[in-house]
C-alpha positions as CSV (number, residue, x, y, z in Angstrom):
1,M,-13.6,-11.4,7.7
2,A,-11.9,-14.1,9.5
3,S,-15.1,-16.2,9.6
4,R,-15.1,-16.0,5.7
5,W,-10.9,-17.0,6.1
6,A,-11.9,-19.9,8.6
7,A,-14.4,-21.2,5.9
8,N,-12.5,-20.8,2.9
9,G,-9.9,-23.1,4.9
10,V,-7.8,-19.8,5.2
11,S,-5.6,-18.4,8.3
12,P,-6.4,-14.8,8.9
13,P,-3.0,-12.8,7.9
14,H,-2.8,-12.0,11.7
15,W,-2.3,-15.9,12.1
16,Q,0.5,-16.4,10.1
17,W,2.5,-13.5,11.1
18,R,3.2,-16.0,14.2
19,A,4.8,-18.2,11.9
20,F,7.6,-15.3,11.2
21,P,10.7,-14.7,13.6
22,P,10.1,-11.5,15.9
23,N,12.8,-9.7,13.8
24,S,11.2,-9.8,10.6
25,A,7.2,-9.5,11.8
26,A,7.4,-5.7,10.5
27,S,8.0,-7.2,6.8
28,H,5.1,-9.9,6.5
29,P,2.5,-7.1,6.9
30,A,4.1,-4.7,4.9
31,S,4.4,-7.4,2.2
32,L,0.1,-8.1,2.6
33,Q,-0.4,-4.6,1.8
34,A,2.2,-4.1,-0.8
35,G,-0.7,-6.5,-2.5
36,Y,-2.6,-3.8,-3.8
37,P,-0.8,-1.3,-5.5
38,S,1.6,-4.2,-6.9
39,G,-1.7,-5.4,-8.8
40,Y,-2.3,-2.2,-9.7
41,L,0.7,-1.2,-11.5
42,L,1.1,-4.5,-13.4
43,A,-2.4,-4.0,-14.9
44,S,-1.5,-0.3,-15.5
45,L,1.9,-1.7,-17.2
46,L,0.2,-4.7,-19.2
47,Y,-2.3,-2.4,-20.1
48,L,-0.2,0.2,-21.7
49,A,1.8,-2.7,-23.6
50,V,-1.1,-4.3,-25.1
51,P,-3.8,-1.2,-25.7
52,W,-5.4,-3.4,-28.3
53,L,-7.1,-5.4,-25.2
54,G,-9.2,-3.1,-24.3
55,W,-11.0,-3.4,-20.8
56,R,-13.0,-6.9,-21.9
57,G,-9.3,-8.7,-21.9
58,M,-8.4,-7.2,-18.8
59,S,-11.4,-8.6,-17.2
60,M,-10.2,-11.8,-18.9
61,V,-6.6,-10.7,-17.7
62,G,-7.9,-10.9,-14.0
63,I,-8.7,-14.3,-14.0
64,I,-5.9,-15.6,-14.5
65,P,-4.7,-14.9,-10.2
66,A,-8.1,-16.6,-9.4
67,L,-7.6,-19.7,-11.5
68,L,-4.0,-20.0,-10.3
69,A,-5.7,-20.1,-7.1
70,F,-7.8,-22.5,-7.9
71,F,-5.6,-25.0,-9.6
72,I,-3.2,-24.7,-6.9
73,R,-5.7,-25.3,-3.9
74,R,-6.8,-28.2,-5.5
75,N,-3.7,-30.4,-6.7
76,V,-1.2,-28.9,-3.9
């Protein structure tokens, strides 16, 4: 896994944790692990709010974070 991060130019989380002060070291890994359930919750809420979107529309909505990451890496 670390080789994949290195190939993409992204540092693995355990390298990023060193940038945080020791007193807040526990909050960074917790925020990384909270990403999956948070995304799942947002997808569920979106599906409840817009049920006509269907699974194909939800797949298209799922592309938005990837495009955003591509835009940020390209332009920032």
